[in-house]
C-alpha positions as CSV (number, residue, x, y, z in Angstrom):
1,M,70.5,115.2,100.4
2,S,69.4,115.6,104.0
3,L,71.5,116.3,107.0
4,S,71.0,112.6,108.1
5,D,72.2,111.4,104.7
6,L,75.4,113.6,105.1
7,G,75.9,112.2,108.6
8,L,75.5,108.7,107.3
9,I,78.1,109.2,104.6
10,I,80.6,110.8,107.1
11,G,80.0,108.0,109.6
12,I,80.6,105.2,107.1
13,S,83.6,107.1,105.7
14,L,85.2,107.2,109.2
15,M,84.5,103.6,109.8
16,Y,86.1,102.4,106.6
17,A,89.0,104.9,106.8
18,A,90.2,103.6,110.2
19,P,91.6,100.2,108.9
20,L,93.4,102.1,106.1
21,M,94.8,104.5,108.7
22,Y,96.4,101.7,110.8
23,T,97.9,100.1,107.7
24,A,99.1,103.3,106.1
25,L,100.8,104.3,109.4
26,G,102.6,100.9,109.2
27,G,103.9,101.9,105.7
28,V,105.0,105.2,107.1
29,M,107.0,103.5,109.8
30,S,108.7,101.0,107.5
31,E,109.5,103.3,104.6
32,N,110.8,106.1,106.8
33,S,113.4,103.6,107.9
34,G,114.3,102.8,104.3
35,V,112.5,99.5,103.9
36,V,109.8,99.3,101.2
37,N,106.8,97.3,102.5
38,I,104.3,96.3,99.9
39,G,103.5,93.3,102.0
40,L,101.0,95.3,104.0
41,E,98.1,93.5,102.3
42,G,99.3,90.1,103.5
43,M,100.0,91.4,107.0
44,M,96.5,93.0,107.1
45,T,94.9,89.8,106.0
46,I,96.6,87.6,108.6
47,G,95.7,90.2,111.2
48,A,92.1,90.1,110.2
49,F,91.9,86.3,110.4
50,V,93.8,86.0,113.8
51,G,91.8,88.9,115.3
52,T,88.5,87.4,114.4
53,T,89.5,83.9,115.4
54,V,90.9,84.9,118.8
55,A,87.8,87.2,119.5
56,Y,85.5,84.3,118.5
57,F,87.0,81.7,120.8
58,S,88.0,83.9,123.7
59,G,84.9,86.2,123.6
60,S,87.3,89.2,124.0
61,P,87.4,91.7,121.0
62,W,90.3,93.5,122.6
63,L,92.4,90.3,122.9
64,G,91.5,89.6,119.3
65,F,92.5,93.1,118.2
66,L,95.9,92.9,119.9
67,M,96.6,89.3,118.7
68,G,95.8,90.5,115.2
69,G,98.4,93.1,115.5
70,L,101.0,90.6,116.7
71,A,100.2,88.3,113.8
72,G,100.9,91.1,111.4
73,G,104.1,91.7,113.3
74,V,105.2,88.1,112.8
75,L,104.9,88.4,109.1
76,A,106.8,91.7,109.2
77,L,109.6,90.0,111.1
78,L,110.0,87.6,108.2
79,H,110.1,90.6,105.8
80,A,112.7,92.2,108.0
81,I,114.9,89.1,108.2
82,A,114.8,88.8,104.4
83,C,115.3,92.5,103.6
84,V,117.5,93.7,106.5
85,S,119.6,90.7,107.4
86,F,119.9,89.1,104.0
87,A,119.5,92.2,101.8
88,A,116.9,90.5,99.7
89,D,114.9,92.5,97.1
90,Q,112.3,94.3,99.2
91,V,109.6,94.2,96.5
92,V,110.0,90.5,95.9
93,S,109.8,89.9,99.7
94,G,106.7,92.0,100.0
95,I,105.0,90.1,97.1
96,A,105.9,86.8,98.9
97,I,104.3,88.1,102.1
98,N,101.2,89.0,100.1
99,F,100.9,85.4,99.0
100,L,101.8,84.0,102.4
101,G,99.4,86.0,104.5
102,P,96.1,85.1,102.7
103,G,97.3,81.5,102.0
104,L,98.1,81.0,105.7
105,A,94.8,82.6,106.8
106,L,92.7,80.3,104.5
107,F,94.6,77.2,105.6
108,L,94.2,78.1,109.3
109,S,90.5,78.9,108.7
110,R,89.9,75.4,107.4
111,V,91.7,74.0,110.4
112,F,89.8,75.9,113.0
113,F,86.4,76.1,111.4
114,D,85.8,72.6,110.0
115,G,87.0,73.2,106.5
116,A,85.3,76.5,106.0
117,T,87.1,79.3,104.2
118,M,85.5,81.9,106.5
119,T,85.3,82.2,110.2
120,A,82.1,81.9,112.2
121,P,80.5,85.3,112.9
122,I,81.4,87.0,116.2
123,P,78.3,87.7,118.4
124,L,77.4,91.4,118.4
125,E,78.1,91.7,122.1
126,N,81.7,90.5,121.4
127,K,82.5,93.1,118.7
128,I,84.6,96.1,119.4
129,P,82.4,98.5,121.5
130,R,81.1,101.9,120.5
131,P,82.2,104.3,123.4
132,M,79.6,106.9,122.4
133,N,76.7,104.6,122.0
134,N,73.4,106.2,123.3
135,L,75.2,109.5,123.9
136,F,73.3,111.3,121.2
137,T,69.8,111.0,119.9
138,K,69.4,107.8,117.9
139,G,69.7,108.6,114.1
140,S,70.7,112.2,114.6
141,F,73.5,113.8,112.7
142,L,75.8,113.7,115.7
143,D,74.9,110.0,116.4
144,L,75.6,109.0,112.8
145,V,79.0,110.7,112.8
146,F,80.4,110.1,116.2
147,N,78.8,106.8,117.3
148,Q,81.9,104.9,116.0
149,Y,83.7,101.8,117.1
150,A,86.5,102.4,119.5
151,T,89.0,101.4,116.9
152,V,88.2,104.6,114.9
153,Y,89.2,106.8,117.8
154,I,92.3,104.7,118.5
155,A,93.3,105.2,114.8
156,F,93.2,109.0,115.1
157,L,95.1,108.8,118.4
158,L,97.7,106.5,116.7
159,V,98.3,109.1,114.0
160,F,99.3,111.6,116.7
161,I,101.5,109.1,118.5
162,V,103.3,108.1,115.3
163,W,103.8,111.8,114.4
164,F,105.2,112.5,117.8
165,L,107.4,109.4,117.7
166,L,108.9,110.3,114.3
167,Y,109.4,114.1,114.7
168,K,109.7,114.7,118.4
169,T,111.7,111.8,119.8
170,K,115.3,110.5,119.5
171,I,114.2,107.1,118.1
172,G,112.1,108.9,115.5
173,L,115.1,111.0,114.4
174,R,117.1,107.8,114.2
175,I,114.4,106.1,112.0
176,R,114.4,109.0,109.6
177,A,118.2,109.2,109.6
178,V,118.5,105.6,108.7
179,G,115.9,106.0,105.9
180,E,117.8,109.0,104.5
181,H,121.4,108.1,104.8
182,P,122.1,104.8,106.7
183,K,125.9,105.0,106.3
184,A,126.0,108.4,107.9
185,A,123.8,107.1,110.7
186,D,126.1,104.1,111.2
187,T,129.2,106.3,111.5
188,L,127.4,108.2,114.3
189,G,127.0,105.0,116.3
190,I,123.3,104.2,115.3
191,N,122.6,100.5,115.0
192,V,121.1,100.6,111.5
193,F,119.9,97.0,111.5
194,K,118.2,97.3,114.9
195,V,116.3,100.5,113.9
196,K,115.2,98.9,110.6
197,Y,114.0,95.8,112.4
198,L,112.0,97.9,114.9
199,A,110.3,100.0,112.2
200,V,109.4,97.1,110.0
201,I,108.0,95.0,112.9
202,L,105.9,98.0,114.0
203,S,104.7,98.4,110.4
204,G,103.4,94.8,110.5
205,I,101.8,95.3,113.9
206,F,99.9,98.4,112.6
207,A,98.8,96.6,109.5
208,G,97.6,93.6,111.6
209,L,95.6,96.0,113.8
210,G,94.1,97.5,110.6
211,G,93.0,94.0,109.5
212,A,91.7,93.2,112.9
213,S,89.7,96.4,113.1
214,M,88.2,95.5,109.7
215,S,87.1,92.0,110.8
216,I,86.1,92.7,114.4
217,A,84.5,96.1,114.0
218,V,83.5,96.9,110.5
219,V,82.2,93.3,109.9
220,S,82.0,90.4,112.3
221,N,84.0,87.6,110.6
222,F,86.9,86.9,108.3
223,R,86.5,85.8,104.7
224,A,88.8,85.5,101.7
225,T,87.6,88.7,100.1
226,L,87.5,90.8,103.2
227,I,90.7,92.8,102.6
228,S,90.8,92.5,98.8
229,G,93.1,95.4,98.0
230,Q,92.8,97.5,101.2
231,G,96.5,97.0,101.9
232,F,97.4,98.4,98.5
233,I,95.0,101.3,99.0
234,A,96.7,102.1,102.3
235,L,100.0,102.0,100.5
236,A,98.7,104.5,97.9
237,A,97.5,106.7,100.8
238,M,100.9,106.6,102.4
239,I,102.5,107.8,99.1
240,F,99.8,110.4,98.5
241,G,100.4,111.5,102.1
242,K,104.1,112.0,101.3
243,W,105.3,109.4,103.8
244,T,104.0,111.4,106.8
245,P,101.4,110.2,109.4
246,Q,99.2,113.3,109.1
247,G,99.3,113.2,105.2
248,S,98.4,109.5,105.2
249,M,95.5,110.2,107.6
250,W,94.0,112.7,105.2
251,A,94.5,110.4,102.2
252,C,92.8,107.5,104.1
253,L,89.9,109.8,104.9
254,L,89.6,110.5,101.2
255,F,89.5,106.8,100.3
256,G,87.1,106.2,103.2
257,A,84.8,108.9,101.8
258,A,84.8,107.1,98.4
259,Q,83.7,104.0,100.2
260,G,81.1,105.9,102.2
261,I,79.6,107.3,99.0
262,V,79.6,103.8,97.5
263,V,77.7,102.4,100.4
264,Y,75.3,105.3,100.4
265,L,74.5,105.1,96.7
266,G,74.0,101.3,97.1
267,G,71.2,102.0,99.5
268,T,69.4,104.6,97.5
269,D,67.0,104.4,94.6
270,I,69.6,105.7,92.2
271,K,70.2,103.0,89.6
272,V,73.9,102.5,89.5
273,S,75.5,99.1,88.7
274,S,76.9,97.5,91.8
275,Q,80.0,96.6,89.8
276,I,80.6,100.2,89.0
277,L,80.1,101.2,92.6
278,E,82.6,98.6,93.8
279,M,85.2,100.0,91.3
280,I,85.1,103.5,92.7
281,P,87.7,103.2,95.5
282,Y,90.2,101.4,93.2
283,V,89.7,103.8,90.3
284,L,90.3,106.7,92.7
285,T,93.5,104.9,93.9
286,L,94.8,104.7,90.3
287,I,93.9,108.4,89.6
288,I,95.7,109.6,92.7
289,L,98.8,107.5,92.0
290,M,98.9,108.7,88.4
291,S,98.4,112.3,89.5
292,F,100.7,112.5,92.5
293,V,103.2,109.6,92.6
294,G,105.6,111.4,90.3
295,K,105.6,114.5,92.5
296,A,106.1,112.6,95.8
297,T,109.6,111.8,96.9
298,G,110.2,109.3,99.7
299,P,113.2,108.9,102.0
300,A,116.4,108.9,99.9
301,A,117.5,105.4,100.9
302,N,114.1,103.9,100.7
303,G,114.2,100.4,99.0
304,V,118.1,100.3,99.0
305,P,119.4,97.3,101.0
306,Y,122.1,98.4,103.5
307,E,125.2,96.3,103.9
308,K,127.5,97.3,106.7
309,N,130.7,96.2,105.0
310,E,130.1,98.3,101.9
311,A,132.9,100.7,100.9
């Protein structure tokens, strides 16, 4: 393997890890507040559709990126209403979101694109820009690694922001307190419902940004199979990362590396079945979950509905 091949694998790994990082950070926010969010897949899907559609019609990838995040936030609001206000089963609500997101995306795609189940492709000039384009020699190791879409760099910046928010600010302390012992937090005057709403809506916004970064940067359109399990892989990365932003980042990079190897092998003369290659990221997810999920412990009150009038 040459240095260029290694650079190609690293570059592809970073590109595919970024959408997972956004979404895993969404899971970190929600579950640190005590609300299980397995609806990340649906939020990611609607974010991918809205992001592409807005970018296509407006010509602005950044507007599409932001609107994709807001679309994910709207689905997260529904999840928060069900789970926080009405104490619904959080897993059931998440499953419903995972049906609603793709279904709504396909319905709206047919409305906006003449019955098609995929959006029209975004012109190359309207995709998310690469801030380091032409900074390095074309095809060199540094160019292959660092000539990334801006969303990749934003994802790493967001990891630091979420870490700082959770562990260095008062609101972060409140989010973690609500996730560990909501009744104790309530007795200290913390509005448990408000904190949970904030964390869940932020989780949807992050997942929507993850979907939009996939459809506007990694590819240039939305289709029904675009996300296809990426939200669940991000959820696995969050668990593997022990519900922390930095741990989730490393897990996402691992999953991104698996995707990078798949893409690299698919472009070589090595005769490996395409079906087997496509299975690698999902098999890796199962192996990691079987190996680590029993050893990982989330927030104490995660998944437990809080009702203020409880004794």
